[in-house]
ZAKOL-845749 format. One record per residue (C-alpha): x, y, z; residue in one letter. Coordinates in nm, 4 decimals. Example, Ala and Ser with C-alpha at 12.3 -4.5 7.8 and 13.67 -1.06 7.14 Angstrom:
ZAKOL-845749
X, Y, Z, roti
1.2300, -0.4500, 0.7800, A
1.3670, -0.1060, 0.7140, S
//
This chain:
ZAKOL-845749
X, Y, Z, roti
2.0046, 9.6923, 1.6436, X
2.0821, 9.3251, 1.7123, X
1.7985, 9.0738, 1.7122, X
1.7760, 8.6971, 1.7552, X
1.6562, 8.4649, 1.4808, X
1.4516, 8.2218, 1.6905, X
1.3503, 8.0034, 1.3936, X
1.7104, 7.8856, 1.3349, X
1.9773, 7.6912, 1.5268, X
2.3283, 7.6419, 1.3891, X
2.5142, 7.3478, 1.5407, X
2.8284, 7.1435, 1.4658, X
2.8597, 6.7751, 1.5516, X
3.2101, 6.7148, 1.6930, X
3.3734, 6.3984, 1.8292, X
3.6674, 6.1611, 1.8308, X
3.6866, 5.9367, 1.5240, X
3.4297, 5.6543, 1.5079, X
3.2161, 5.7739, 1.7979, X
2.9068, 5.7901, 1.5748, X
2.8751, 6.1503, 1.4505, X
2.7705, 6.0672, 1.0953, X
2.5283, 5.7927, 1.2043, X
2.3730, 6.0421, 1.4475, X
2.3206, 6.2951, 1.1677, X
2.1616, 6.0190, 0.9540, X
1.9074, 5.9542, 1.2274, X
1.8296, 6.3242, 1.2811, X
1.7625, 6.3523, 0.9063, X
1.5347, 6.0481, 0.9089, X
1.3342, 6.1474, 1.2160, X
1.2852, 6.5056, 1.0983, X
1.1012, 6.3822, 0.7892, X
1.3770, 6.4832, 0.5454, X
1.3358, 6.1536, 0.3587, X
1.0177, 6.0017, 0.2205, X
0.8801, 5.7085, 0.4214, X
0.9453, 5.4686, 0.1316, X
1.2872, 5.6115, 0.0394, X
1.5824, 5.3716, 0.0576, X
1.8622, 5.5410, 0.2523, X
2.2173, 5.4103, 0.2662, X
2.4086, 5.4222, 0.5928, X
2.6298, 5.7262, 0.6671, X
2.4558, 5.9263, 0.3944, X
2.6655, 6.2346, 0.4836, X
2.9895, 6.0569, 0.3897, X
2.9474, 6.1248, 0.0207, X
3.3018, 6.0612, -0.1054, X
3.4108, 5.7137, -0.2194, X
3.7154, 5.7148, 0.0102, X
3.5014, 5.8319, 0.3037, X
3.2585, 5.5469, 0.2510, X
3.5300, 5.2832, 0.2029, X
3.7248, 5.3820, 0.5129, X
3.4271, 5.4744, 0.7295, X
3.5725, 5.8170, 0.8128, X
3.4625, 6.1735, 0.7495, X
3.7258, 6.3785, 0.5648, X
3.5430, 6.6990, 0.4703, X
3.2866, 6.8814, 0.6797, X
2.9336, 6.8629, 0.5358, X
2.6346, 7.0953, 0.5681, X
2.2761, 6.9801, 0.6036, X
1.9607, 7.0939, 0.7785, X
1.6528, 6.9475, 0.9468, X
1.3238, 7.0972, 1.0616, X
1.1914, 7.0327, 1.4105, X
0.8711, 7.1972, 1.5330, X
0.8999, 7.5092, 1.3119, X
1.2723, 7.5508, 1.3824, X
1.5369, 7.4958, 1.1172, X
1.8471, 7.3265, 1.2598, X
2.1525, 7.3749, 1.0358, X
2.3948, 7.0895, 1.1074, X
2.7644, 7.0687, 1.0197, X
2.9076, 6.7142, 1.0292, X
3.2822, 6.7410, 1.1023, X
3.5786, 6.4985, 1.0713, X
3.7056, 6.3122, 1.3776, X
4.0646, 6.2418, 1.2680, X
4.3380, 6.4711, 1.4018, X
4.4778, 6.5036, 1.0471, X
4.1593, 6.6848, 0.9424, X
4.1458, 6.9098, 1.2484, X
4.1729, 7.2144, 1.0209, X
3.8224, 7.1356, 0.8947, X
3.6900, 7.1398, 1.2529, X
3.8715, 7.4601, 1.3503, X
3.7246, 7.6714, 1.0724, X
3.3643, 7.5466, 1.0641, X
3.3208, 7.6281, 1.4337, X
3.3119, 7.9956, 1.3282, X
2.9910, 7.9163, 1.1396, X
2.7868, 7.7765, 1.4313, X
2.6419, 7.8956, 1.7615, X
2.6959, 7.5731, 1.9570, X
2.8179, 7.2150, 1.9321, X
2.6976, 6.8633, 2.0038, X
2.9910, 6.6676, 2.1498, X
2.9391, 6.2979, 2.0725, X
3.1183, 6.0534, 2.3047, X
3.1197, 5.6731, 2.2863, X
2.9487, 5.5256, 2.5953, X
3.2272, 5.2657, 2.6219, X
3.5441, 5.4393, 2.5003, X
3.4725, 5.7673, 2.6775, X
3.6934, 6.0758, 2.6347, X
3.9673, 6.0164, 2.3757, X
4.2511, 6.2389, 2.2450, X
4.0478, 6.3913, 1.9624, X
3.7556, 6.4493, 2.2013, X
3.9887, 6.6793, 2.3944, X
4.1103, 6.8520, 2.0764, X
3.7663, 6.9332, 1.9321, X
3.6204, 7.0284, 2.2709, X
3.9103, 7.2654, 2.3468, X
3.8437, 7.4438, 2.0159, X
3.4736, 7.4801, 2.0952, X
3.5358, 7.6041, 2.4507, X
3.7991, 7.8532, 2.3318, X
3.5355, 8.0131, 2.1061, X
3.2898, 8.0227, 2.3985, X
3.0421, 7.7914, 2.2246, X
2.7700, 7.6205, 2.4330, X
2.8000, 7.2407, 2.4393, X
2.5405, 6.9633, 2.4385, X
2.7055, 6.6327, 2.5330, X
2.5583, 6.3274, 2.3617, X
2.6749, 5.9983, 2.5158, X
2.6232, 5.7711, 2.2149, X
2.6229, 5.3919, 2.1636, X
2.4362, 5.3403, 2.4899, X
2.3167, 5.0078, 2.3445, X
2.6676, 4.8552, 2.3637, X
2.6720, 4.5676, 2.6154, X
2.9876, 4.7095, 2.7778, X
2.8546, 5.0693, 2.7915, X
2.9512, 5.2581, 3.1107, X
2.7603, 5.5885, 3.0863, X
2.8081, 5.7039, 3.4483, X
3.1878, 5.6720, 3.4294, X
3.1926, 5.8436, 3.0891, X
2.9947, 6.1391, 3.2290, X
3.2600, 6.1761, 3.5021, X
3.5377, 6.1596, 3.2407, X
3.3735, 6.4341, 3.0342, X
3.3256, 6.6607, 3.3369, X
3.6929, 6.6088, 3.4295, X
3.7865, 6.7025, 3.0717, X
3.5770, 7.0217, 3.0968, X
3.7610, 7.1171, 3.4153, X
4.1004, 7.0306, 3.2657, X
4.0216, 7.2657, 2.9750, X
3.9235, 7.5509, 3.2127, X
3.5587, 7.5546, 3.1094, X
3.3377, 7.8336, 3.2450, X
3.0628, 7.7611, 3.4997, X
2.8033, 7.7802, 3.2206, X
2.9983, 7.5300, 3.0090, X
3.0349, 7.2967, 3.3096, X
2.6548, 7.2958, 3.3325, X
2.6279, 7.1529, 2.9806, X
2.3319, 6.9143, 2.9441, X
2.3876, 6.5412, 2.8835, X
2.1752, 6.3333, 2.6462, X
2.2106, 5.9542, 2.6273, X
2.1512, 5.8035, 2.2852, X
2.1820, 5.5116, 2.0487, X
2.2102, 5.6667, 1.7035, X
2.2011, 5.3167, 1.5550, X
1.8602, 5.2459, 1.7133, X
1.7348, 5.6048, 1.6777, X
1.6671, 5.6512, 2.0510, X
1.7633, 5.9246, 2.2997, X
1.6712, 6.0229, 2.6572, X
1.7943, 6.2546, 2.9319, X
1.8703, 5.9586, 3.1602, X
2.0946, 5.6669, 3.0709, X
1.8644, 5.3928, 3.1977, X
1.5710, 5.5267, 2.9940, X
1.7518, 5.5733, 2.6631, X
1.6793, 5.2276, 2.5227, X
1.3111, 5.2610, 2.6148, X
1.2715, 5.5896, 2.4274, X
1.0635, 5.5945, 2.1115, X
1.2766, 5.8421, 1.9168, X
1.5425, 6.1141, 1.9442, X
1.3063, 6.3886, 2.0578, X
1.5142, 6.4408, 2.3749, X
1.8171, 6.5416, 2.1649, X
1.6126, 6.7721, 1.9395, X
1.4579, 6.9437, 2.2439, X
1.7945, 6.9836, 2.4159, X
1.9471, 7.1438, 2.1035, X
1.6559, 7.3909, 2.0734, X
1.6710, 7.4766, 2.4434, X
2.0478, 7.5021, 2.5011, X
2.1958, 7.6138, 2.1673, X
2.1297, 7.9887, 2.1346, X
1.9542, 8.1347, 1.8341, X
2.1838, 8.3262, 1.5955, X
2.2055, 8.6979, 1.6635, X
2.2782, 8.9896, 1.4318, X
2.1611, 9.3190, 1.2861, X
1.9481, 9.2572, 0.9804, X
1.9431, 9.6314, 0.9013, X
2.3236, 9.6652, 0.9028, X
2.5519, 9.6268, 0.6003, X
2.5884, 9.2678, 0.4824, X
2.8752, 9.0583, 0.6180, X
2.9603, 8.6860, 0.5898, X
3.2838, 8.4992, 0.6650, X
3.3631, 8.2238, 0.4113, X
3.4447, 7.9114, 0.6139, X
3.4114, 7.6458, 0.3415, X
3.4715, 7.6407, -0.0335, X
3.2951, 7.3975, -0.2626, X
3.3692, 7.3588, -0.6311, X
3.1333, 7.2851, -0.9169, X
3.2348, 7.2442, -1.2827, X
2.9371, 7.4476, -1.4016, X
2.9322, 7.7426, -1.1588, X
3.2939, 7.7311, -1.0337, X
3.3773, 7.8156, -0.6739, X
3.0998, 7.8280, -0.4134, X
3.1611, 8.0140, -0.0857, X
2.9777, 7.8807, 0.2214, X
2.9291, 8.0607, 0.5523, X
2.6856, 8.2111, 0.8024, X
2.5259, 8.5517, 0.7492, X
2.6475, 8.7594, 1.0463, X
2.4770, 9.0882, 0.9596, X
2.2487, 9.2375, 0.7001, X
2.0644, 9.0761, 0.4113, X
2.1958, 8.9510, 0.0762, X
1.9893, 8.9371, -0.2422, X
2.0389, 8.7674, -0.5761, X
2.2309, 8.9967, -0.8186, X
2.3607, 9.2187, -0.5351, X
2.7030, 9.3703, -0.5892, X
2.9329, 9.2657, -0.3034, X
3.2994, 9.3070, -0.2144, X
3.5442, 9.0308, -0.1205, X
3.7975, 9.1386, 0.1422, X
4.0357, 8.9583, 0.3788, X
4.1332, 9.0440, 0.7378, X
4.4908, 8.9160, 0.6911, X
4.5306, 9.0692, 0.3425, X
4.4272, 9.4374, 0.3665, X
4.5138, 9.4942, -0.0016, X
4.2482, 9.2511, -0.1228, X
3.9328, 9.4148, -0.2560, X
3.7407, 9.2438, -0.5365, X
3.3907, 9.3481, -0.6387, X
3.1557, 9.0776, -0.7658, X
2.7889, 9.0155, -0.8389, X
2.5937, 8.7358, -0.6680, X
2.4850, 8.5077, -0.9549, X
2.3422, 8.2236, -0.7425, X
2.2336, 8.2040, -0.3790, X
2.1564, 7.8779, -0.1956, X
2.0397, 7.7573, 0.1444, X
2.0678, 7.3987, 0.2694, X
1.7468, 7.1932, 0.2847, X
1.8180, 6.8378, 0.3969, X
2.0919, 6.7045, 0.1691, X
2.0135, 6.9503, -0.1098, X
2.1218, 7.3034, -0.1914, X
1.8091, 7.5013, -0.2755, X
1.8199, 7.8301, -0.4681, X
1.6821, 8.1315, -0.2785, X
1.6403, 8.4984, -0.3700, X
1.7653, 8.6430, -0.0425, X
1.9029, 8.5462, 0.2988, X
1.9417, 8.7284, 0.6297, X
2.1121, 8.6889, 0.9706, X
2.1731, 8.3374, 1.1004, X
2.1240, 8.1601, 0.7682, X
2.4002, 7.9298, 0.6444, X
2.4235, 8.0011, 0.2743, X
2.6252, 7.9158, -0.0340, X
2.7157, 8.1911, -0.2821, X
2.8420, 8.1297, -0.6368, X
2.9697, 8.3546, -0.9142, X
3.2933, 8.4492, -0.7363, X
3.6039, 8.2911, -0.8929, X
3.8466, 8.4873, -0.6729, X
3.7110, 8.3685, -0.3363, X
3.9042, 8.1746, -0.0709, X
3.8489, 8.0352, 0.2779, X
3.8904, 8.3166, 0.5314, X
3.7600, 8.5859, 0.2942, X
3.4699, 8.8100, 0.3948, X
3.1809, 8.8782, 0.1572, X
3.0703, 9.2293, 0.2509, X
2.8525, 9.5141, 0.1270, X
3.0182, 9.6789, -0.1741, X
2.9738, 10.0306, -0.0266, X
3.1184, 9.9343, 0.3164, X
3.3559, 9.6354, 0.2879, X
3.4577, 9.5435, 0.6442, X
3.6696, 9.2254, 0.6819, X
3.5915, 8.9802, 0.9626, X
3.8654, 8.8199, 1.1699, X
3.9255, 8.4497, 1.1070, X
4.0663, 8.2063, 1.3635, X
4.4185, 8.0855, 1.2850, X
4.4397, 7.7340, 1.1415, X
4.7072, 7.5036, 1.2824, X
5.0186, 7.4838, 1.0664, X
5.1252, 7.1675, 0.8773, X
5.3719, 6.9391, 1.0550, X
5.4684, 6.6965, 0.7764, X
5.5801, 6.7327, 0.4143, X
5.6311, 6.5074, 0.1130, X
5.7721, 6.5724, -0.2326, X
5.5286, 6.5112, -0.5199, X
5.7145, 6.4747, -0.8503, X
5.6564, 6.3710, -1.2105, X
5.6882, 5.9961, -1.2625, X
6.0187, 5.9232, -1.4417, X
6.0307, 5.5443, -1.4069, X
6.0656, 5.3148, -1.7138, X
5.6874, 5.2553, -1.6914, X
5.6005, 5.6273, -1.6823, X
5.2917, 5.7385, -1.8750, X
5.1570, 5.3887, -1.9371, X
4.8674, 5.3959, -1.6903, X
4.7927, 5.7586, -1.6019, X
4.5893, 6.0240, -1.7802, X
4.7563, 6.3291, -1.6206, X
5.1334, 6.2868, -1.6111, X
5.3083, 6.6220, -1.6660, X
5.4330, 6.8793, -1.4145, X
5.1686, 7.1215, -1.5428, X
4.8950, 6.8703, -1.4607, X
5.0471, 6.8151, -1.1161, X
5.0774, 7.1872, -1.0420, X
4.7197, 7.2632, -1.1511, X
4.5738, 6.9803, -0.9416, X
4.7676, 7.0711, -0.6255, X
4.6770, 7.4392, -0.6662, X
4.3114, 7.3432, -0.7002, X
4.3318, 7.1433, -0.3761, X
4.4426, 7.4587, -0.1919, X
4.1004, 7.6105, -0.2654, X
3.9239, 7.3662, -0.0347, X
4.1943, 7.2391, 0.2060, X
4.3047, 7.5092, 0.4509, X
4.5645, 7.2874, 0.6207, X
4.7583, 7.2135, 0.3007, X
5.0642, 7.4019, 0.1713, X
5.2232, 7.3635, -0.1737, X
5.5658, 7.5070, -0.2578, X
5.7971, 7.4937, -0.5580, X
6.1319, 7.3188, -0.5214, X
6.4633, 7.3627, -0.7024, X
6.3342, 7.1116, -0.9597, X
6.0596, 7.2190, -1.2016, X
5.8980, 6.8751, -1.1940, X
5.8761, 6.8456, -0.8110, X
5.6607, 7.0173, -0.5475, X
5.6840, 7.0210, -0.1689, X
5.3393, 6.9401, -0.0241, X
5.2863, 6.9928, 0.3489, X
4.9952, 6.8685, 0.5601, X
4.8775, 6.7784, 0.9094, X
4.9824, 6.4123, 0.9022, X
5.0350, 6.0958, 0.7007, X
4.6614, 6.0282, 0.6664, X
4.5955, 6.3835, 0.5474, X
4.8520, 6.3496, 0.2662, X
4.7715, 5.9875, 0.1789, X
4.4024, 6.0779, 0.1273, X
4.5119, 6.3492, -0.1186, X
4.7395, 6.1005, -0.2992, X
4.4616, 5.8390, -0.3195, X
4.2119, 6.0992, -0.4468, X
4.4497, 6.2160, -0.7193, X
4.5273, 5.8580, -0.8151, X
4.1573, 5.7829, -0.8668, X
4.1232, 6.0947, -1.0807, X
4.3808, 5.9575, -1.3263, X
4.7000, 6.1250, -1.2028, X
5.0368, 5.9520, -1.2200, X
5.3276, 6.0767, -1.0070, X
5.5858, 5.9860, -0.7423, X
5.5997, 6.0716, -0.3718, X
5.8909, 6.0713, -0.1275, X
5.9156, 5.9584, 0.2336, X
5.7356, 6.2010, 0.4708, X
5.9553, 6.4488, 0.6574, X
5.8616, 6.6583, 0.9592, X
5.8751, 7.0374, 0.9421, X
6.1223, 7.1805, 1.1906, X
6.1085, 7.5279, 1.3401, X
6.3626, 7.7519, 1.5136, X
6.2770, 7.8992, 1.8560, X
6.3673, 8.2461, 1.9853, X
6.7034, 8.1129, 2.1061, X
6.7950, 7.9860, 1.7604, X
6.7541, 7.6197, 1.8573, X
6.5823, 7.3657, 1.6332, X
6.2404, 7.2437, 1.7495, X
6.0249, 6.9645, 1.6113, X
5.6525, 6.8744, 1.6149, X
5.5440, 6.6404, 1.8935, X
5.2465, 6.4063, 1.9149, X
5.0533, 6.2895, 2.2183, X
5.0043, 5.9179, 2.1504, X
4.7343, 5.7344, 2.3449, X
4.7664, 5.3577, 2.3106, X
4.5320, 5.0830, 2.4325, X
4.6918, 4.7364, 2.4180, X
4.6389, 4.3953, 2.5809, X
4.8708, 4.3346, 2.8774, X
5.1012, 4.0913, 2.6925, X
5.2053, 4.3516, 2.4333, X
5.2810, 4.6396, 2.6721, X
5.6545, 4.5610, 2.6968, X
5.7004, 4.5474, 2.3184, X
5.5206, 4.8793, 2.2644, X
5.7182, 5.0569, 2.5389, X
6.0462, 4.9237, 2.3976, X
5.9641, 5.0257, 2.0395, X
5.8479, 5.3767, 2.1307, X
6.1491, 5.4191, 2.3590, X
6.3842, 5.3682, 2.0642, X
6.1786, 5.6273, 1.8728, X
6.2429, 5.8910, 2.1445, X
5.8976, 5.8484, 2.3005, X
5.8594, 5.9640, 2.6616, X
5.5978, 5.7704, 2.8612, X
5.3684, 6.0064, 3.0518, X
5.1207, 5.7625, 3.1984, X
5.0379, 5.3916, 3.2233, X
4.7156, 5.2667, 3.3766, X
4.4708, 4.9753, 3.3496, X
4.2065, 5.0419, 3.0859, X
3.8778, 4.8795, 2.9920, X
3.8345, 4.5113, 2.9014, X
4.1753, 4.3847, 3.0161, X
4.3648, 4.6488, 2.8176, X
4.6378, 4.8804, 2.9424, X
4.6416, 5.2481, 2.8406, X
4.9788, 5.4057, 2.7661, X
5.0362, 5.7746, 2.7005, X
5.3513, 5.8934, 2.5228, X
5.4859, 6.2304, 2.4190, X
5.6752, 6.1411, 2.1026, X
5.8315, 6.3264, 1.8067, X
5.6068, 6.3154, 1.4993, X
5.8969, 6.1672, 1.2995, X
5.9133, 5.8820, 1.5518, X
5.5668, 5.7705, 1.4394, X
5.6508, 5.7704, 1.0668, X
5.6507, 5.4073, 0.9604, X
5.5390, 5.2857, 1.3040, X
5.1649, 5.2268, 1.2635, X
5.1955, 4.9090, 1.0559, X
5.4719, 4.7829, 1.2850, X
5.2390, 4.8525, 1.5782, X
4.9588, 4.6431, 1.4270, X
5.2032, 4.3571, 1.3704, X
5.3460, 4.3810, 1.7227, X
4.9988, 4.3750, 1.8834, X
4.8504, 4.1144, 1.6426, X
4.5955, 4.3747, 1.5341, X
4.4606, 4.4153, 1.8899, X
4.6165, 4.7545, 1.9675, X
4.4520, 5.0955, 1.9239, X
4.6762, 5.3959, 1.8552, X
4.5443, 5.7545, 1.8593, X
4.7559, 6.0653, 1.8218, X
4.6990, 6.4393, 1.8456, X
4.9397, 6.7264, 1.7800, X
5.1121, 6.8354, 2.1007, X
5.3099, 7.1458, 2.0055, X
5.6806, 7.1957, 1.9268, X
5.9678, 7.0940, 2.1546, X
6.3506, 7.0983, 2.1257, X
6.4940, 6.8461, 1.8783, X
6.5175, 6.5019, 2.0433, X
6.8175, 6.3654, 1.8523, X
6.8629, 6.0984, 1.5878, X
6.6076, 5.8184, 1.5604, X
6.7061, 5.4810, 1.4200, X
6.5498, 5.4332, 1.0796, X
6.4151, 5.1090, 0.9316, X
6.6216, 4.8111, 1.0426, X
6.5523, 4.5971, 0.7342, X
6.6740, 4.6690, 0.3835, X
6.4967, 4.6272, 0.0495, X
6.5035, 4.3557, -0.2135, X
6.5731, 4.5395, -0.5390, X
6.5031, 4.4040, -0.8889, X
6.8214, 4.3341, -1.0834, X
6.6787, 4.3611, -1.4346, X
6.3716, 4.4752, -1.6273, X
6.1199, 4.2120, -1.7310, X
5.8388, 3.9978, -1.5953, X
5.8634, 3.8211, -1.2599, X
5.8473, 3.4407, -1.2927, X
5.7929, 3.1661, -1.0369, X
6.1505, 3.0359, -1.0482, X
6.3050, 3.3788, -0.9860, X
6.0557, 3.4545, -0.7073, X
6.1204, 3.1151, -0.5467, X
6.4927, 3.1923, -0.5239, X
6.4241, 3.5481, -0.3963, X
6.1729, 3.4578, -0.1245, X
6.4461, 3.3027, 0.0911, X
6.5953, 3.6517, 0.1193, X
6.2861, 3.8128, 0.2768, X
5.9191, 3.9041, 0.2200, X
5.8092, 3.9683, -0.1389, X
5.5698, 4.2462, -0.2487, X
5.5005, 4.1060, -0.5984, X
5.3728, 3.7848, -0.7527, X
5.4403, 3.5950, -1.0753, X
5.3513, 3.7872, -1.3899, X
5.4239, 4.1304, -1.2380, X
5.6227, 4.3590, -1.4653, X
5.9332, 4.4970, -1.2937, X
6.2205, 4.7256, -1.3841, X
6.5794, 4.7491, -1.2642, X
6.5855, 4.9486, -0.9397, X
6.2262, 4.8631, -0.8426, X
6.1797, 4.7387, -0.4851, X
6.0165, 4.3950, -0.4952, X
6.0359, 4.2985, -0.1279, X
6.1718, 4.3515, 0.2214, X
6.5141, 4.2084, 0.3015, X
6.5286, 3.9970, 0.6173, X
6.8600, 4.1658, 0.7011, X
6.9891, 4.5211, 0.7128, X
7.1022, 4.6723, 0.3849, X
6.9620, 4.6338, 0.0350, X
7.0065, 4.3234, -0.1807, X
6.9651, 4.2881, -0.5545, X
6.7590, 3.9873, -0.6676, X
6.6713, 3.8586, -1.0125, X
6.2988, 3.7819, -1.0018, X
6.2913, 3.7469, -1.3814, X
6.5361, 3.4533, -1.3834, X
6.4009, 3.1423, -1.5553, X
6.5089, 2.7811, -1.4995, X
6.7672, 2.6651, -1.7515, X
6.6389, 2.3736, -1.9608, X
6.8666, 2.0966, -2.0978, X
6.8207, 1.7737, -2.2941, X
6.8179, 1.5764, -1.9705, X
6.6024, 1.8058, -1.7559, X
6.2616, 1.9384, -1.8507, X
6.0716, 2.2212, -1.6851, X
5.8465, 1.9745, -1.5030, X
6.1106, 1.7327, -1.3805, X
6.1658, 1.9064, -1.0432, X
5.9133, 1.9373, -0.7682, X
5.6535, 2.2109, -0.8151, X
5.7884, 2.5375, -0.6737, X
5.5996, 2.6517, -0.3648, X
5.5748, 3.0278, -0.3439, X
5.4911, 3.2017, -0.0172, X
5.1951, 3.4418, -0.0730, X
5.3333, 3.7896, -0.1370, X
5.2380, 4.0950, 0.0701, X
4.9908, 4.3263, -0.1059, X
5.0920, 4.6750, 0.0094, X
4.8339, 4.9518, 0.0572, X
4.9260, 5.3140, -0.0141, X
4.9803, 5.3881, 0.3575, X
5.1956, 5.0761, 0.3954, X
5.4097, 5.1815, 0.0971, X
5.4571, 5.5311, 0.2425, X
5.5385, 5.3832, 0.5836, X
5.7895, 5.1388, 0.4348, X
6.0049, 5.3565, 0.2110, X
6.3375, 5.4963, 0.3305, X
6.4971, 5.8285, 0.2362, X
6.6464, 5.6890, -0.0867, X
6.3175, 5.5422, -0.2119, X
5.9957, 5.6687, -0.3752, X
5.6417, 5.5414, -0.4180, X
5.5298, 5.5412, -0.7820, X
5.1552, 5.6117, -0.7829, X
4.9364, 5.5423, -1.0879, X
4.5609, 5.4787, -1.1275, X
4.6313, 5.1043, -1.1591, X
4.9511, 5.0379, -0.9621, X
5.1569, 5.1220, -0.6571, X
5.5280, 5.0539, -0.6980, X
5.8171, 5.1190, -0.4622, X
6.1423, 5.2164, -0.6336, X
6.4872, 5.3496, -0.5600, X
6.5464, 5.7191, -0.6344, X
6.8490, 5.6128, -0.8379, X
6.7570, 5.3175, -1.0571, X
7.1129, 5.2572, -1.1763, X
7.3028, 5.0454, -0.9171, X
7.6298, 5.2364, -0.9744, X
7.4592, 5.5739, -0.9200, X
7.2896, 5.4269, -0.6125, X
7.6181, 5.3198, -0.4537, X
7.7770, 5.6539, -0.5391, X
7.4879, 5.8446, -0.3755, X
7.5091, 5.6221, -0.0646, X
7.8752, 5.7154, -0.0167, X
7.8004, 6.0901, -0.0308, X
//
């Protein structure tokens, strides 16, 4: 017989990127008494990874809990970037409702639509939190209208259309049910009360056989894999024998014993002896467990259905570094190291795919977007791995008529009026189709394009340059459409090092007239390494190691001091954006180098003719 667990609420915080989800969770933790009054708390405490903290984005979903008036609220903080949408899709199976956070100025954005559509499709109740109400340009009434229009556009039910609105400033720790009273509020009690009232208590049969869907996998060196999910039915005890089964793999049946059982208390995982319906728990002692598996009673293993995760749209080739500088800076450099690390990533990243290629030292890695893959590359780099990556390629499909289709993106762009023409022209050449153009907030114009995903490869940095850093570009996957035809690749060629050695001022001075340099004096280079961007089409070999010839009548100081233009320091994303099909990015813990696939100039010319 099903009963409700009134002492628990399970809720996910969902939103577009940078609308304040993680800051909101920080404040809920503080005001619930999770931290001591004298405890020093850093901002965005839920963003625990170094890369998350540096970039100010959430990459992996996080579990925490707070207590409010005898009710335990389990909270899942989710990513806002479209590239990590797979994280959002799966954790929604673990909760009974969502808090949709929307910026009081920006309003509904592309990712707002994506995360809300997922929640509505699962029939989850929604609490809308209009955040950043303290912004001087906040426009809460208009944002409420935008959200209601979005609900209607997504065919929300009457109950979902009646979703409550809370107006908050997570930064100030204030919330109220009316916009004009939010900044006068003393705390966030209004949000707590609304969650308790409108998010239903978890329901299940505590007397039935145990069942839990694994929606997240954590990994710990000491206990191995840890499966996280919500108890749907029954009760689990420490040392129980359970079965691991999978809805999409009927052959799978592995029996295990529960060696450790945890619940979430604040930011900690606390060991417990048992757990029943509605609890979000972590179970260890199961090496053969994966996301989407069901942990069930050993005597009645029934698999639970898991929602389908969106497929990857982009792939890159990860290969062993074979440059002249290979093995000098990395700790893990072999194909075995690379294979083991990529396989391990599959345990926790449901949107990633890894396949073998026709070369033993190379692997095809597919993901949801450039950011998704670049975060993986940066993480591996910091762990001591050394390898090479190719230019991203989109993954094509074939429709029922045998025609090639390609992934499309819905690009929403906010730019000042003076840059509109440039953006339209550039996206037009990349096969972008403009869907809408309308005045936006603060003198900006909003453009909407349906554009092939490959048309956006290498465009983001160009976009920032074209708009002088004032443009905002957001994209979300928009399905597959028939192939749109050839897209013009990079118009500028590369400056390629002529010989191996150390770059010197004289050689760089002569090379900088040819284009923009990526290296400075003292940088070690090898023949075939890309040292800059040519100002013209086509590649050009330059000798950055060339020294000034000294004679009896001319000393090294007799000419004017050479004035070098500051070189461009390329980030990982900029390197990936820049490279063409015949180039690679060499990634090591200390360096990022761009190189030609064929280092020998003769082999390069021969390959270009093929």
